[in-house]
A tleap script that builds the chain and sets N, CA, C and O, in Angstrom:
source leaprc.protein.ff14SB
mol = sequence {
  NMET THR VAL PRO GLY VAL ALA PRO LEU PHE
  ALA LEU PHE ALA THR ALA THR ALA THR PRO
  PHE VAL VAL ASP ALA SER GLY SER THR SER
  PRO ILE ALA ASP VAL SER GLY SER ALA VAL
  GLY ALA ALA ILE PRO TRP SER LEU LEU VAL
  LEU LEU ALA LEU VAL ALA ALA LEU ALA TRP
  LEU TRP LEU ARG ARG ARG ARG ARG ARG ARG
  ALA GLU LEU ALA ALA ARG GLU GLN ALA ARG
  ILE ASP ALA ALA VAL ALA GLN ALA LEU GLU
  GLN GLU ARG ALA THR ALA VAL THR ALA SER
  ALA CGLU
}
set mol.1.N position { -62.027 -96.376 88.853 }
set mol.1.CA position { -61.081 -97.078 89.352 }
set mol.1.C position { -61.380 -98.924 88.458 }
set mol.1.O position { -62.474 -99.475 88.330 }
set mol.2.N position { -60.159 -99.407 88.044 }
set mol.2.CA position { -60.705 -100.477 87.867 }
set mol.2.C position { -60.095 -101.515 88.938 }
set mol.2.O position { -59.047 -101.262 89.532 }
set mol.3.N position { -60.764 -102.598 89.124 }
set mol.3.CA position { -59.950 -103.358 90.201 }
set mol.3.C position { -60.273 -104.897 89.383 }
set mol.3.O position { -61.386 -105.345 89.112 }
set mol.4.N position { -58.866 -105.558 89.082 }
set mol.4.CA position { -58.834 -106.815 88.781 }
set mol.4.C position { -59.446 -107.805 89.059 }
set mol.4.O position { -59.267 -108.168 90.221 }
set mol.5.N position { -60.270 -108.561 88.328 }
set mol.5.CA position { -60.663 -109.922 89.045 }
set mol.5.C position { -62.229 -109.664 89.430 }
set mol.5.O position { -62.939 -110.646 89.648 }
set mol.6.N position { -62.813 -108.242 89.523 }
set mol.6.CA position { -64.131 -108.069 89.920 }
set mol.6.C position { -65.066 -107.525 88.874 }
set mol.6.O position { -65.084 -106.323 88.610 }
set mol.7.N position { -65.689 -108.229 88.395 }
set mol.7.CA position { -66.665 -107.932 87.600 }
set mol.7.C position { -67.866 -106.963 87.738 }
set mol.7.O position { -68.775 -106.990 88.568 }
set mol.8.N position { -67.597 -105.921 86.508 }
set mol.8.CA position { -68.814 -104.781 87.163 }
set mol.8.C position { -70.213 -105.235 86.753 }
set mol.8.O position { -70.543 -105.119 85.573 }
set mol.9.N position { -71.251 -105.864 87.864 }
set mol.9.CA position { -72.304 -106.236 88.235 }
set mol.9.C position { -73.421 -105.140 88.508 }
set mol.9.O position { -74.241 -105.259 89.418 }
set mol.10.N position { -73.385 -104.215 87.759 }
set mol.10.CA position { -73.925 -102.733 88.542 }
set mol.10.C position { -74.087 -102.776 89.975 }
set mol.10.O position { -75.052 -102.038 90.172 }
set mol.11.N position { -73.839 -103.055 90.674 }
set mol.11.CA position { -73.539 -102.848 91.976 }
set mol.11.C position { -72.392 -103.917 92.778 }
set mol.11.O position { -72.299 -105.131 92.597 }
set mol.12.N position { -71.544 -103.037 93.737 }
set mol.12.CA position { -70.980 -104.077 94.456 }
set mol.12.C position { -70.839 -103.874 95.803 }
set mol.12.O position { -71.007 -102.715 96.180 }
set mol.13.N position { -70.499 -104.936 96.859 }
set mol.13.CA position { -70.959 -105.014 97.975 }
set mol.13.C position { -69.651 -105.209 98.787 }
set mol.13.O position { -68.922 -106.148 98.467 }
set mol.14.N position { -69.390 -104.609 99.542 }
set mol.14.CA position { -67.776 -105.151 100.202 }
set mol.14.C position { -68.052 -104.773 101.663 }
set mol.14.O position { -68.891 -103.980 102.091 }
set mol.15.N position { -67.061 -105.600 102.407 }
set mol.15.CA position { -67.139 -105.521 103.797 }
set mol.15.C position { -65.760 -105.910 104.243 }
set mol.15.O position { -65.141 -106.866 103.775 }
set mol.16.N position { -65.311 -105.085 105.200 }
set mol.16.CA position { -63.655 -104.815 105.357 }
set mol.16.C position { -63.630 -104.915 107.040 }
set mol.16.O position { -64.271 -104.079 107.676 }
set mol.17.N position { -62.923 -105.888 107.691 }
set mol.17.CA position { -63.033 -105.520 109.133 }
set mol.17.C position { -61.588 -105.505 109.114 }
set mol.17.O position { -60.969 -106.075 108.216 }
set mol.18.N position { -60.666 -104.503 110.633 }
set mol.18.CA position { -59.668 -104.195 110.973 }
set mol.18.C position { -59.610 -104.716 112.042 }
set mol.18.O position { -60.683 -104.946 112.600 }
set mol.19.N position { -58.208 -105.135 112.793 }
set mol.19.CA position { -58.252 -105.452 113.778 }
set mol.19.C position { -56.765 -104.181 114.524 }
set mol.19.O position { -55.552 -104.368 114.430 }
set mol.20.N position { -57.247 -103.384 114.976 }
set mol.20.CA position { -55.681 -102.691 115.451 }
set mol.20.C position { -55.439 -103.231 116.606 }
set mol.20.O position { -56.078 -103.982 117.343 }
set mol.21.N position { -54.033 -102.546 116.669 }
set mol.21.CA position { -53.479 -102.856 117.752 }
set mol.21.C position { -52.494 -101.550 118.442 }
set mol.21.O position { -51.916 -100.671 117.803 }
set mol.22.N position { -52.509 -101.704 119.664 }
set mol.22.CA position { -51.812 -100.362 120.210 }
set mol.22.C position { -49.974 -100.569 120.589 }
set mol.22.O position { -49.670 -101.046 121.682 }
set mol.23.N position { -49.453 -100.378 120.115 }
set mol.23.CA position { -47.941 -100.378 120.487 }
set mol.23.C position { -47.340 -99.595 121.753 }
set mol.23.O position { -47.300 -98.416 121.401 }
set mol.24.N position { -46.858 -99.706 123.058 }
set mol.24.CA position { -46.552 -98.790 123.764 }
set mol.24.C position { -45.186 -98.457 123.632 }
set mol.24.O position { -44.602 -98.837 122.618 }
set mol.25.N position { -44.673 -97.908 124.361 }
set mol.25.CA position { -43.372 -97.768 124.519 }
set mol.25.C position { -42.380 -98.773 124.425 }
set mol.25.O position { -41.454 -98.837 123.616 }
set mol.26.N position { -42.698 -99.611 125.411 }
set mol.26.CA position { -41.660 -101.094 125.773 }
set mol.26.C position { -41.836 -101.924 124.589 }
set mol.26.O position { -40.972 -102.776 124.382 }
set mol.27.N position { -43.029 -101.794 123.596 }
set mol.27.CA position { -42.881 -102.460 122.218 }
set mol.27.C position { -44.184 -103.762 122.729 }
set mol.27.O position { -44.380 -104.708 121.966 }
set mol.28.N position { -44.844 -103.665 123.831 }
set mol.28.CA position { -46.028 -104.682 124.097 }
set mol.28.C position { -47.134 -104.145 123.059 }
set mol.28.O position { -47.287 -102.939 122.868 }
set mol.29.N position { -47.749 -104.941 122.529 }
set mol.29.CA position { -49.118 -104.662 121.919 }
set mol.29.C position { -50.508 -105.207 122.666 }
set mol.29.O position { -50.610 -106.378 123.033 }
set mol.30.N position { -51.147 -104.610 122.776 }
set mol.30.CA position { -52.509 -104.224 123.025 }
set mol.30.C position { -53.368 -104.318 122.486 }
set mol.30.O position { -53.709 -103.271 121.935 }
set mol.31.N position { -54.426 -105.729 122.221 }
set mol.31.CA position { -55.633 -105.401 120.682 }
set mol.31.C position { -56.889 -104.256 121.201 }
set mol.31.O position { -57.290 -103.901 122.310 }
set mol.32.N position { -57.108 -104.046 120.366 }
set mol.32.CA position { -58.331 -103.117 120.482 }
set mol.32.C position { -59.466 -103.798 119.638 }
set mol.32.O position { -59.398 -104.640 118.742 }
set mol.33.N position { -60.417 -103.225 120.155 }
set mol.33.CA position { -62.116 -103.741 119.955 }
set mol.33.C position { -61.980 -103.514 117.917 }
set mol.33.O position { -61.751 -102.462 117.319 }
set mol.34.N position { -62.223 -104.933 117.308 }
set mol.34.CA position { -62.222 -104.943 115.863 }
set mol.34.C position { -63.335 -103.842 115.243 }
set mol.34.O position { -64.401 -103.648 115.826 }
set mol.35.N position { -62.979 -103.145 114.004 }
set mol.35.CA position { -63.681 -101.798 113.413 }
set mol.35.C position { -63.742 -102.627 112.524 }
set mol.35.O position { -62.726 -103.247 112.213 }
set mol.36.N position { -65.073 -102.873 111.825 }
set mol.36.CA position { -65.197 -103.271 110.447 }
set mol.36.C position { -66.384 -101.949 109.698 }
set mol.36.O position { -66.569 -100.899 110.313 }
set mol.37.N position { -66.809 -102.117 108.872 }
set mol.37.CA position { -67.726 -101.267 107.608 }
set mol.37.C position { -67.997 -101.939 106.790 }
set mol.37.O position { -67.374 -102.982 106.591 }
set mol.38.N position { -69.084 -101.526 106.005 }
set mol.38.CA position { -69.497 -102.465 104.823 }
set mol.38.C position { -69.980 -101.096 103.595 }
set mol.38.O position { -70.450 -100.021 103.968 }
set mol.39.N position { -69.780 -101.391 102.430 }
set mol.39.CA position { -70.365 -100.220 101.281 }
set mol.39.C position { -70.732 -100.767 100.384 }
set mol.39.O position { -70.550 -101.959 100.134 }
set mol.40.N position { -71.409 -99.849 99.648 }
set mol.40.CA position { -72.005 -100.559 97.882 }
set mol.40.C position { -71.708 -99.156 97.210 }
set mol.40.O position { -72.105 -98.008 97.410 }
set mol.41.N position { -70.858 -99.740 96.352 }
set mol.41.CA position { -70.742 -98.776 95.079 }
set mol.41.C position { -71.132 -99.203 93.705 }
set mol.41.O position { -71.188 -100.416 93.504 }
set mol.42.N position { -71.407 -98.394 92.743 }
set mol.42.CA position { -72.069 -98.626 91.402 }
set mol.42.C position { -70.495 -99.162 90.706 }
set mol.42.O position { -69.413 -98.607 90.897 }
set mol.43.N position { -70.712 -100.195 89.998 }
set mol.43.CA position { -69.785 -100.541 89.084 }
set mol.43.C position { -70.866 -101.282 87.804 }
set mol.43.O position { -71.424 -102.371 87.669 }
set mol.44.N position { -70.774 -100.028 87.025 }
set mol.44.CA position { -71.667 -100.172 85.530 }
set mol.44.C position { -70.303 -101.045 84.552 }
set mol.44.O position { -69.097 -101.021 84.308 }
set mol.45.N position { -71.351 -101.635 84.321 }
set mol.45.CA position { -70.265 -102.603 82.985 }
set mol.45.C position { -70.715 -101.681 81.454 }
set mol.45.O position { -71.696 -102.071 80.821 }
set mol.46.N position { -70.136 -100.804 81.100 }
set mol.46.CA position { -70.059 -100.158 80.026 }
set mol.46.C position { -69.850 -100.615 78.899 }
set mol.46.O position { -70.475 -100.103 77.970 }
set mol.47.N position { -69.045 -101.560 78.659 }
set mol.47.CA position { -69.163 -102.264 77.475 }
set mol.47.C position { -70.408 -103.121 77.411 }
set mol.47.O position { -71.261 -102.872 76.560 }
set mol.48.N position { -70.546 -104.045 78.206 }
set mol.48.CA position { -71.848 -104.643 78.088 }
set mol.48.C position { -73.343 -103.839 77.425 }
set mol.48.O position { -74.187 -104.276 76.642 }
set mol.49.N position { -73.210 -102.347 78.199 }
set mol.49.CA position { -74.383 -101.824 77.767 }
set mol.49.C position { -74.226 -100.863 76.492 }
set mol.49.O position { -75.170 -100.236 76.012 }
set mol.50.N position { -73.296 -100.840 76.150 }
set mol.50.CA position { -72.820 -100.209 74.634 }
set mol.50.C position { -73.107 -101.591 73.359 }
set mol.50.O position { -73.442 -101.520 72.176 }
set mol.51.N position { -72.831 -102.656 74.158 }
set mol.51.CA position { -72.958 -103.730 73.289 }
set mol.51.C position { -74.655 -103.963 72.869 }
set mol.51.O position { -75.177 -103.965 71.754 }
set mol.52.N position { -75.272 -104.156 74.250 }
set mol.52.CA position { -76.803 -103.981 74.254 }
set mol.52.C position { -77.570 -103.167 73.592 }
set mol.52.O position { -78.701 -103.430 73.184 }
set mol.53.N position { -76.828 -101.882 73.428 }
set mol.53.CA position { -77.599 -100.420 72.869 }
set mol.53.C position { -77.466 -100.674 70.882 }
set mol.53.O position { -78.268 -100.361 70.003 }
set mol.54.N position { -75.941 -101.437 70.785 }
set mol.54.CA position { -75.873 -101.429 69.283 }
set mol.54.C position { -76.876 -102.899 69.003 }
set mol.54.O position { -77.697 -102.828 68.089 }
set mol.55.N position { -76.781 -104.126 69.764 }
set mol.55.CA position { -77.916 -104.701 69.158 }
set mol.55.C position { -79.693 -104.120 69.331 }
set mol.55.O position { -80.535 -104.631 68.592 }
set mol.56.N position { -79.932 -103.498 69.921 }
set mol.56.CA position { -81.198 -102.931 69.987 }
set mol.56.C position { -81.079 -101.925 68.917 }
set mol.56.O position { -82.033 -101.911 68.139 }
set mol.57.N position { -80.311 -101.239 68.736 }
set mol.57.CA position { -79.997 -100.314 67.278 }
set mol.57.C position { -80.609 -101.212 65.878 }
set mol.57.O position { -81.580 -101.028 65.143 }
set mol.58.N position { -79.510 -102.273 65.921 }
set mol.58.CA position { -79.663 -102.918 64.632 }
set mol.58.C position { -81.038 -103.742 64.753 }
set mol.58.O position { -81.756 -103.968 63.779 }
set mol.59.N position { -81.245 -104.053 65.715 }
set mol.59.CA position { -82.637 -104.806 65.429 }
set mol.59.C position { -83.645 -103.610 65.006 }
set mol.59.O position { -84.316 -103.777 63.988 }
set mol.60.N position { -83.779 -102.409 65.747 }
set mol.60.CA position { -84.606 -101.574 65.202 }
set mol.60.C position { -84.631 -101.156 63.638 }
set mol.60.O position { -85.709 -100.970 63.072 }
set mol.61.N position { -83.631 -101.044 63.094 }
set mol.61.CA position { -83.358 -100.778 62.046 }
set mol.61.C position { -83.438 -102.139 60.920 }
set mol.61.O position { -83.654 -102.007 59.715 }
set mol.62.N position { -83.293 -102.975 61.371 }
set mol.62.CA position { -83.911 -104.496 60.640 }
set mol.62.C position { -85.146 -103.934 60.730 }
set mol.62.O position { -85.397 -103.250 59.737 }
set mol.63.N position { -86.304 -103.971 61.814 }
set mol.63.CA position { -87.603 -104.369 61.299 }
set mol.63.C position { -88.076 -102.862 60.832 }
set mol.63.O position { -89.267 -102.784 60.530 }
set mol.64.N position { -87.473 -101.926 60.757 }
set mol.64.CA position { -88.013 -100.294 60.373 }
set mol.64.C position { -88.034 -101.028 58.944 }
set mol.64.O position { -89.074 -101.100 58.291 }
set mol.65.N position { -86.640 -101.646 58.439 }
set mol.65.CA position { -86.621 -101.765 56.649 }
set mol.65.C position { -87.540 -102.408 56.284 }
set mol.65.O position { -88.302 -102.109 55.364 }
set mol.66.N position { -87.599 -103.847 57.297 }
set mol.66.CA position { -88.557 -104.869 56.513 }
set mol.66.C position { -90.166 -104.196 56.384 }
set mol.66.O position { -90.850 -104.498 55.406 }
set mol.67.N position { -90.814 -103.071 57.675 }
set mol.67.CA position { -91.737 -102.639 57.670 }
set mol.67.C position { -91.900 -101.773 55.958 }
set mol.67.O position { -92.917 -101.789 55.264 }
set mol.68.N position { -90.791 -101.192 55.674 }
set mol.68.CA position { -90.842 -100.073 54.346 }
set mol.68.C position { -90.935 -101.597 53.217 }
set mol.68.O position { -91.950 -101.859 52.571 }
set mol.69.N position { -89.941 -102.261 53.194 }
set mol.69.CA position { -90.417 -103.089 52.194 }
set mol.69.C position { -91.707 -103.633 52.159 }
set mol.69.O position { -92.289 -103.576 51.076 }
set mol.70.N position { -92.271 -104.143 53.098 }
set mol.70.CA position { -93.541 -104.369 52.656 }
set mol.70.C position { -94.484 -103.612 52.525 }
set mol.70.O position { -95.567 -104.016 52.102 }
set mol.71.N position { -94.261 -102.354 52.862 }
set mol.71.CA position { -95.270 -101.452 52.351 }
set mol.71.C position { -94.703 -101.152 51.006 }
set mol.71.O position { -95.583 -101.203 50.147 }
set mol.72.N position { -93.390 -100.820 50.487 }
set mol.72.CA position { -93.436 -100.818 49.138 }
set mol.72.C position { -94.085 -101.859 48.242 }
set mol.72.O position { -94.722 -101.634 47.213 }
set mol.73.N position { -93.820 -103.046 48.804 }
set mol.73.CA position { -94.227 -104.151 47.974 }
set mol.73.C position { -95.995 -104.152 47.984 }
set mol.73.O position { -96.526 -104.492 46.926 }
set mol.74.N position { -96.833 -103.808 49.069 }
set mol.74.CA position { -97.868 -103.892 49.158 }
set mol.74.C position { -98.182 -102.415 47.785 }
set mol.74.O position { -99.112 -102.459 46.978 }
set mol.75.N position { -97.349 -101.483 47.849 }
set mol.75.CA position { -98.233 -100.585 46.873 }
set mol.75.C position { -97.730 -100.538 45.297 }
set mol.75.O position { -98.182 -99.854 44.378 }
set mol.76.N position { -96.587 -101.543 45.291 }
set mol.76.CA position { -96.669 -102.158 44.142 }
set mol.76.C position { -97.794 -103.016 43.499 }
set mol.76.O position { -98.201 -102.912 42.342 }
set mol.77.N position { -98.209 -103.853 44.421 }
set mol.77.CA position { -98.810 -104.883 44.263 }
set mol.77.C position { -100.615 -104.211 43.731 }
set mol.77.O position { -101.391 -104.747 42.940 }
set mol.78.N position { -100.799 -102.954 44.488 }
set mol.78.CA position { -101.880 -102.315 44.160 }
set mol.78.C position { -101.861 -101.862 43.211 }
set mol.78.O position { -102.844 -101.983 42.480 }
set mol.79.N position { -100.574 -101.033 42.738 }
set mol.79.CA position { -100.803 -100.693 41.326 }
set mol.79.C position { -100.711 -101.531 40.625 }
set mol.79.O position { -101.299 -101.154 39.612 }
set mol.80.N position { -100.291 -102.616 40.451 }
set mol.80.CA position { -100.139 -103.557 39.126 }
set mol.80.C position { -101.957 -104.016 39.321 }
set mol.80.O position { -102.516 -104.527 38.351 }
set mol.81.N position { -102.642 -103.806 40.456 }
set mol.81.CA position { -103.879 -104.274 40.165 }
set mol.81.C position { -104.736 -103.656 39.783 }
set mol.81.O position { -105.650 -104.160 39.130 }
set mol.82.N position { -104.668 -102.226 40.126 }
set mol.82.CA position { -105.136 -100.919 39.405 }
set mol.82.C position { -105.008 -100.494 37.896 }
set mol.82.O position { -105.685 -99.675 37.275 }
set mol.83.N position { -103.822 -101.372 37.423 }
set mol.83.CA position { -103.842 -100.853 35.789 }
set mol.83.C position { -104.469 -102.551 35.157 }
set mol.83.O position { -105.141 -102.736 34.143 }
set mol.84.N position { -104.056 -103.418 35.982 }
set mol.84.CA position { -104.822 -104.716 35.515 }
set mol.84.C position { -106.914 -104.248 34.984 }
set mol.84.O position { -107.604 -104.461 33.987 }
set mol.85.N position { -107.175 -103.475 36.511 }
set mol.85.CA position { -108.495 -102.995 36.636 }
set mol.85.C position { -108.807 -102.297 35.107 }
set mol.85.O position { -109.643 -102.649 34.274 }
set mol.86.N position { -107.695 -101.033 35.043 }
set mol.86.CA position { -108.234 -100.165 34.293 }
set mol.86.C position { -107.820 -100.702 32.496 }
set mol.86.O position { -108.092 -100.172 31.418 }
set mol.87.N position { -107.201 -101.738 32.784 }
set mol.87.CA position { -107.035 -102.346 31.280 }
set mol.87.C position { -108.319 -103.370 30.719 }
set mol.87.O position { -108.932 -103.432 29.654 }
set mol.88.N position { -108.380 -104.051 31.876 }
set mol.88.CA position { -110.237 -104.542 31.763 }
set mol.88.C position { -111.311 -103.531 31.425 }
set mol.88.O position { -112.063 -103.764 30.479 }
set mol.89.N position { -111.404 -102.675 31.974 }
set mol.89.CA position { -112.352 -102.034 31.798 }
set mol.89.C position { -112.198 -101.445 30.450 }
set mol.89.O position { -113.145 -101.643 29.689 }
set mol.90.N position { -111.039 -100.653 29.931 }
set mol.90.CA position { -110.838 -100.151 28.541 }
set mol.90.C position { -111.233 -101.637 27.289 }
set mol.90.O position { -111.882 -101.487 26.253 }
set mol.91.N position { -110.694 -102.835 27.727 }
set mol.91.CA position { -110.992 -103.299 26.813 }
set mol.91.C position { -112.724 -103.917 26.651 }
set mol.91.O position { -113.287 -104.054 25.565 }
set mol.92.N position { -113.480 -104.291 28.295 }
set mol.92.CA position { -114.685 -103.739 28.267 }
set mol.92.C position { -115.625 -102.427 27.472 }
set mol.92.O position { -116.807 -102.570 27.159 }
set mol.93.N position { -115.131 -101.639 27.323 }
set mol.93.CA position { -115.776 -100.452 26.913 }
set mol.93.C position { -115.315 -100.579 25.268 }
set mol.93.O position { -115.934 -99.910 24.440 }
set mol.94.N position { -114.532 -101.206 24.969 }
set mol.94.CA position { -114.277 -101.095 23.707 }
set mol.94.C position { -114.577 -102.109 23.453 }
set mol.94.O position { -114.253 -102.250 22.274 }
set mol.95.N position { -115.204 -103.351 23.946 }
set mol.95.CA position { -116.088 -104.447 23.096 }
set mol.95.C position { -117.288 -103.749 22.993 }
set mol.95.O position { -117.824 -103.848 21.890 }
set mol.96.N position { -117.972 -102.944 23.980 }
set mol.96.CA position { -119.045 -102.470 24.298 }
set mol.96.C position { -119.321 -101.133 22.991 }
set mol.96.O position { -120.467 -100.684 23.009 }
set mol.97.N position { -118.770 -100.779 22.374 }
set mol.97.CA position { -118.306 -99.482 21.706 }
set mol.97.C position { -118.373 -100.774 20.258 }
set mol.97.O position { -119.262 -100.622 19.421 }
set mol.98.N position { -117.608 -101.687 20.145 }
set mol.98.CA position { -117.747 -102.557 18.723 }
set mol.98.C position { -119.393 -103.060 18.435 }
set mol.98.O position { -120.178 -103.064 17.487 }
set mol.99.N position { -119.375 -103.513 20.013 }
set mol.99.CA position { -120.961 -104.277 19.823 }
set mol.99.C position { -121.960 -103.079 19.171 }
set mol.99.O position { -122.597 -103.416 18.173 }
set mol.100.N position { -122.117 -101.854 19.617 }
set mol.100.CA position { -122.868 -101.033 19.846 }
set mol.100.C position { -122.983 -100.397 18.550 }
set mol.100.O position { -123.797 -99.511 18.286 }
set mol.101.N position { -121.920 -101.011 17.559 }
set mol.101.CA position { -121.650 -99.818 16.355 }
set mol.101.C position { -122.475 -101.093 15.061 }
set mol.101.O position { -123.107 -100.857 14.031 }
set mol.102.N position { -122.037 -102.613 15.815 }
set mol.102.CA position { -122.582 -103.244 14.594 }
set mol.102.C position { -124.014 -103.341 14.441 }
set mol.102.O position { -124.494 -103.861 13.434 }
savepdb mol mol.pdb
quit
């Protein structure tokens, strides 16, 4: 049920008081003691919860993508370093072979 002008804030508290009157055959009224009651009801803000879930999902996806990108960059950098080391060792071996041949 939707109640206009009432924001869903997870719990709604309500109190009501009724003053009953007894009308007799002659038309006179006599008041009876007031009756009051209170209740608590759930009012879940579904649109807000969906919005928070979307924001959380987007943040999680962004962080996941960022971690993967950093891991890929680190792997590329390590491959570049490994290639440079292999090239330097190869040049050193070639120099050593040429020096020993002379």
